[in-house]
RODO-2510 file (C-alpha; in nm, 4 decimals, decimal comma):
residues 198
     n   res          X          Y          Z
     1     x    11,4674     3,3505    10,3997
     2     x    11,2627     3,1814    10,1299
     3     x    11,4632     2,9131     9,9579
     4     x    11,4431     2,8077     9,5927
     5     x    11,7657     2,6450     9,4768
     6     x    11,9309     2,8305     9,7646
     7     x    11,8521     3,1738     9,6141
     8     x    11,6225     3,4358     9,7638
     9     x    11,4844     3,6664     9,4960
    10     x    11,3567     4,0121     9,5853
    11     x    11,1800     4,2589     9,3589
    12     x    11,1441     4,6236     9,4567
    13     x    10,8707     4,8471     9,3137
    14     x    10,9237     5,2220     9,3425
    15     x    10,9257     5,5426     9,1448
    16     x    11,2364     5,6981     8,9952
    17     x    11,4075     5,9225     9,2497
    18     x    11,2770     5,7444     9,5615
    19     x    11,6086     5,5800     9,6453
    20     x    11,5138     5,2160     9,5904
    21     x    11,8326     5,1519     9,3912
    22     x    12,0339     5,2827     9,6865
    23     x    11,8382     5,0606     9,9280
    24     x    11,8941     4,7557     9,7073
    25     x    12,2681     4,8211     9,6837
    26     x    12,2906     4,8868    10,0576
    27     x    12,1207     4,5531    10,1250
    28     x    12,3818     4,3536     9,9355
    29     x    12,6658     4,5522    10,0913
    30     x    12,5244     4,4586    10,4302
    31     x    12,5262     4,0832    10,3581
    32     x    12,8727     4,0862    10,1986
    33     x    13,0560     4,0315    10,5315
    34     x    12,8369     3,7240    10,5918
    35     x    12,9982     3,5436    10,2993
    36     x    12,6844     3,5473    10,0843
    37     x    12,6620     3,5853     9,7093
    38     x    12,4393     3,8593     9,5777
    39     x    12,3088     4,0649     9,2875
    40     x    12,1557     4,4118     9,2756
    41     x    12,0422     4,5711     8,9516
    42     x    11,7602     4,7904     8,8201
    43     x    11,5299     4,7071     8,5348
    44     x    11,6768     4,8494     8,2195
    45     x    11,4654     5,1227     8,0643
    46     x    11,3694     5,4858     8,1238
    47     x    11,4101     5,5796     8,4889
    48     x    11,2853     5,9352     8,4792
    49     x    11,1847     6,0990     8,8039
    50     x    10,8491     5,9645     8,9231
    51     x    10,8220     5,6834     8,6681
    52     x    10,7586     5,3290     8,7991
    53     x    11,0814     5,1308     8,8288
    54     x    11,1794     4,7808     8,9364
    55     x    11,4986     4,6827     9,1124
    56     x    11,6127     4,3274     9,1755
    57     x    11,8141     4,1472     9,4423
    58     x    11,9329     3,7908     9,4535
    59     x    12,0947     3,6623     9,7722
    60     x    12,2383     3,3143     9,8122
    61     x    12,4785     3,1029    10,0133
    62     x    12,6059     2,9582     9,6825
    63     x    12,7323     3,1213     9,3618
    64     x    12,4573     3,2706     9,1436
    65     x    12,4687     3,1848     8,7727
    66     x    12,1503     3,3559     8,6502
    67     x    12,1445     3,7218     8,5495
    68     x    11,7959     3,7913     8,4113
    69     x    11,5189     4,0019     8,5634
    70     x    11,3239     3,8415     8,8461
    71     x    10,9783     3,7298     8,7340
    72     x    10,8891     3,4942     9,0215
    73     x    11,0140     3,6675     9,3366
    74     x    11,0066     3,5290     9,6878
    75     x    10,9676     3,8806     9,8280
    76     x    10,8183     4,2013     9,6885
    77     x    10,8926     4,5420     9,8421
    78     x    10,6556     4,8253     9,7470
    79     x    10,8232     5,1564     9,8302
    80     x    10,5314     5,3683     9,7027
    81     x    10,1777     5,2420     9,7654
    82     x    10,0345     5,4522     9,4812
    83     x    10,1904     5,1908     9,2530
    84     x     9,9368     4,9372     9,3789
    85     x     9,6828     5,0915     9,1394
    86     x     9,9307     5,1294     8,8521
    87     x    10,1479     4,8172     8,8483
    88     x    10,0679     4,4523     8,9167
    89     x    10,3192     4,4299     9,1996
    90     x    10,2228     4,0695     9,2814
    91     x    10,2932     3,9476     8,9260
    92     x    10,4751     3,6153     8,9595
    93     x    10,4961     3,6380     9,3392
    94     x    10,4952     3,2833     9,4662
    95     x    10,1978     3,1672     9,6711
    96     x    10,3045     3,2037    10,0320
    97     x    10,5589     3,4649     9,9283
    98     x    10,6136     3,7876    10,1174
    99     x    10,5015     4,1390    10,0292
   100     x    10,5855     4,4482    10,2331
   101     x    10,4132     4,7751    10,1479
   102     x    10,4834     5,1336    10,2503
   103     x    10,1398     5,2497    10,3646
   104     x     9,9636     5,4048    10,6615
   105     x     9,7077     5,1210    10,6439
   106     x     9,7012     4,8078    10,8545
   107     x     9,7650     4,4732    10,6800
   108     x     9,3954     4,3797    10,7040
   109     x     9,2928     4,7062    10,5354
   110     x     9,5382     4,6578    10,2485
   111     x     9,4294     4,2967    10,2082
   112     x     9,0659     4,4043    10,1853
   113     x     9,1519     4,6467     9,9048
   114     x     9,3893     4,4301     9,7037
   115     x     9,3089     4,0674     9,7965
   116     x     9,6548     3,9690     9,9160
   117     x     9,5516     3,6737    10,1303
   118     x     9,7746     3,4346     9,9316
   119     x    10,0852     3,6061    10,0689
   120     x    10,2558     3,6957    10,3926
   121     x    10,1611     4,0622    10,4096
   122     x    10,3531     4,3284    10,6023
   123     x    10,2926     4,7025    10,6157
   124     x    10,4999     4,9943    10,7372
   125     x    10,4293     5,3666    10,7324
   126     x    10,7795     5,4307    10,6021
   127     x    10,7006     5,7781    10,4713
   128     x    10,5836     5,8888    10,8159
   129     x    10,8984     5,7465    10,9754
   130     x    11,1159     5,9209    10,7154
   131     x    10,9470     6,2561    10,7721
   132     x    10,9938     6,2272    11,1488
   133     x    11,3558     6,1111    11,1372
   134     x    11,5230     6,2078    10,8096
   135     x    11,2956     6,5144    10,7744
   136     x    11,2350     6,4260    10,4094
   137     x    10,9856     6,1838    10,2502
   138     x    11,2491     5,9300    10,1453
   139     x    11,1107     5,5955    10,2565
   140     x    11,3885     5,3765    10,1134
   141     x    11,5874     5,3335    10,4364
   142     x    11,2815     5,2490    10,6523
   143     x    11,1701     4,9983    10,3877
   144     x    11,5188     4,8473    10,3900
   145     x    11,4906     4,8154    10,7675
   146     x    11,1537     4,6421    10,7349
   147     x    11,2935     4,3982    10,4786
   148     x    11,5942     4,3128    10,6948
   149     x    11,3692     4,2622    10,9970
   150     x    11,1287     4,0361    10,8063
   151     x    11,3999     3,8202    10,6492
   152     x    11,6245     3,8036    10,9549
   153     x    11,9275     3,8696    10,7344
   154     x    12,0809     4,0917    11,0022
   155     x    12,0098     4,1892    11,3588
   156     x    11,9003     4,5469    11,4173
   157     x    12,2339     4,6320    11,5774
   158     x    12,4305     4,4851    11,2843
   159     x    12,2298     4,6896    11,0337
   160     x    12,2744     5,0050    11,2405
   161     x    12,6499     4,9546    11,2693
   162     x    12,6752     4,9068    10,8941
   163     x    12,4928     5,2331    10,8261
   164     x    12,7113     5,4116    11,0778
   165     x    13,0259     5,2837    10,9079
   166     x    12,9116     5,3152    10,5450
   167     x    12,7103     5,6368    10,5567
   168     x    12,9599     5,7914    10,7964
   169     x    13,2118     5,8084    10,5108
   170     x    12,9760     6,0148    10,2957
   171     x    12,7427     6,2147    10,5189
   172     x    12,7547     6,4376    10,8289
   173     x    12,6971     6,2663    11,1627
   174     x    12,3505     6,4203    11,1989
   175     x    12,2385     6,2702    10,8665
   176     x    12,3818     5,9306    10,9593
   177     x    12,2060     5,9319    11,2961
   178     x    11,8732     6,0190    11,1350
   179     x    11,9048     5,7325    10,8874
   180     x    11,9937     5,4901    11,1654
   181     x    11,6872     5,6026    11,3588
   182     x    11,4700     5,5516    11,0505
   183     x    11,6104     5,2022    10,9977
   184     x    11,5727     5,0925    11,3584
   185     x    11,2195     5,2290    11,3890
   186     x    11,1225     5,0160    11,0903
   187     x    11,2341     4,7048    11,2802
   188     x    10,9957     4,7947    11,5588
   189     x    10,7017     4,9322    11,3593
   190     x    10,6623     4,6954    11,0647
   191     x    10,3255     4,5208    11,1026
   192     x    10,2102     4,1681    11,0242
   193     x     9,8627     4,0274    11,0714
   194     x     9,8589     3,6495    11,1143
   195     x     9,4980     3,6468    10,9953
   196     x     9,6136     3,7750    10,6549
   197     x     9,8153     3,5483    10,4295
   198     x     9,9391     3,1921    10,4607
***
């Protein structure tokens, strides 16, 4: 995890209705048993279906005393790659920071388009994974899996067990199993090119 005053700051970029708020909340619920402090909150404003939204996470081993929006994140998660042409998703992202993008493209292809060589760049075709596993184009759970894999916050098995326990209280077993498959595939399929980024 990136470390600035013992706080890792994560900013999610998505569109309203894509489940990024759920992914952000699930992330902090996952780290709760590890004795960490955390925040999860959306940007305040209109969150109509399809509109660009931002969601924020702070995770720390020490109490967190700041409550504002995150303007200089350590990590950026882009749930919808069409936002790359609409929003400056790298705004404030620290040099050497991490960006993970839901796209069918390889890291080198994305870097060529958007000049992301100042960052650690990861890509994942989360929509494809979601369609194959969940049977719907909700890429939030695969992107959560990619983020957990990249940060090392949890092992794949820990994340899977959490989903089984948490989602199992709300959804049928078949739905839970599909989400677990989506999450675990993200661990295995997220891509990083050492030639791109610091």
